[in-house]
VMD Tcl script that draws the C-alpha trace (Angstrom):
set ca {
  {66.91 193.69 92.17}
  {67.27 190.29 90.50}
  {64.59 187.85 89.46}
  {65.20 184.12 89.72}
  {63.02 181.06 89.26}
  {62.02 179.05 92.30}
  {61.02 175.45 92.70}
  {59.19 173.90 95.63}
  {61.19 171.46 97.73}
  {58.11 169.27 98.17}
  {55.93 168.64 95.12}
  {52.22 169.41 95.32}
  {49.78 172.20 95.95}
  {51.54 173.17 99.19}
  {54.02 175.03 96.98}
  {51.28 177.40 95.80}
  {51.81 180.37 98.11}
  {50.60 183.99 98.15}
  {52.71 186.95 97.07}
  {55.37 188.15 99.53}
  {55.34 184.91 101.53}
  {58.75 183.59 100.44}
  {61.11 185.52 102.69}
  {63.90 183.05 103.48}
  {66.49 181.32 101.36}
  {68.39 178.22 102.49}
  {71.96 179.32 101.70}
  {74.02 182.44 102.21}
  {74.80 184.15 98.93}
  {77.20 187.08 98.67}
  {75.36 190.32 97.95}
  {71.89 189.01 98.80}
  {70.26 190.50 101.86}
  {66.57 189.75 101.28}
  {64.23 187.71 99.14}
  {60.54 187.88 98.34}
  {58.07 186.69 95.74}
  {56.23 189.71 94.31}
  {53.54 187.49 92.81}
  {51.95 184.27 94.02}
  {53.40 180.91 93.02}
  {51.09 178.53 91.20}
  {50.70 175.32 89.23}
  {51.64 172.92 92.02}
  {49.46 169.81 91.87}
  {49.02 167.05 94.42}
  {49.68 163.47 93.37}
  {46.78 161.67 91.78}
  {44.72 159.75 94.34}
  {44.21 156.01 94.00}
  {40.50 156.70 93.43}
  {41.23 159.13 90.58}
  {43.71 156.69 89.04}
  {41.10 153.93 89.15}
  {38.49 156.22 87.52}
  {40.96 157.13 84.77}
  {41.81 153.45 84.25}
  {38.15 152.45 83.88}
  {37.48 155.42 81.61}
  {40.31 154.31 79.36}
  {39.21 150.68 79.02}
  {35.55 151.65 78.51}
  {36.32 154.13 75.73}
  {38.72 152.58 73.24}
  {40.88 155.09 71.41}
  {41.11 154.48 67.68}
  {42.22 156.57 64.73}
  {41.99 159.97 66.40}
  {38.44 159.62 67.73}
  {37.22 161.71 70.70}
  {38.30 159.02 73.17}
  {41.80 159.04 71.67}
  {42.22 162.77 72.33}
  {40.66 162.54 75.79}
  {42.90 159.64 76.85}
  {45.94 161.46 75.49}
  {45.11 164.69 77.37}
  {44.29 162.88 80.63}
  {47.80 161.38 80.67}
  {49.28 164.84 81.32}
  {50.04 165.49 84.99}
  {47.78 168.19 86.39}
  {44.88 167.66 83.96}
  {41.68 167.02 85.90}
  {39.17 166.66 83.10}
  {38.83 167.20 79.36}
  {36.21 168.15 76.81}
  {36.81 167.37 73.16}
  {35.23 169.39 70.34}
  {35.76 167.67 66.98}
  {35.77 169.78 63.80}
  {35.73 172.96 65.91}
  {37.36 175.02 63.16}
  {36.66 172.89 60.12}
  {37.98 169.63 58.75}
  {41.02 168.10 60.49}
  {40.73 170.32 63.60}
  {40.06 169.31 67.18}
  {39.75 171.54 70.22}
  {40.84 170.09 73.57}
  {39.49 172.01 76.56}
  {41.07 171.14 79.91}
  {40.62 171.92 83.58}
  {43.28 171.27 86.20}
  {43.20 168.59 88.89}
  {41.52 171.07 91.25}
  {38.68 171.40 88.68}
  {39.70 174.99 87.87}
  {40.81 176.50 84.54}
  {44.43 175.69 83.78}
  {46.66 178.75 84.18}
  {48.33 180.38 81.19}
  {51.79 179.49 82.57}
  {50.80 175.82 82.90}
  {49.39 175.73 79.37}
  {52.56 177.28 77.95}
  {54.74 174.76 79.80}
  {52.89 171.90 78.10}
  {53.29 173.18 74.52}
}
mol new
graphics top color blue
foreach p $ca { graphics top sphere $p radius 0.5 }
foreach p [lrange $ca 0 end-1] q [lrange $ca 1 end] { graphics top cylinder $p $q radius 0.2 }
display resetview
């Protein structure tokens, strides 16, 4: 058995599928007779809606980011595709530390795989 990475043909949450639901592959490859995904696929996000973009725009102009203030970190984090909302905790572990807590665009905790891909 071989393990390979897959990528959705169409971007978005439609690529998030349950385990064992990928059973076809588009080309014939010598030596391959079957394919499956033993675990679910995840981290597909739909494009930002116009309404969400407008909210993010107004949030940015109403909260000017200067010199690493909370608004600066929030605006920075909200620019990352897939981030739905952010909470900033200044001085969370002492001087010169900031904790950025995020949820995904579906308002759920960001997965470990997604977090690692953004580091």
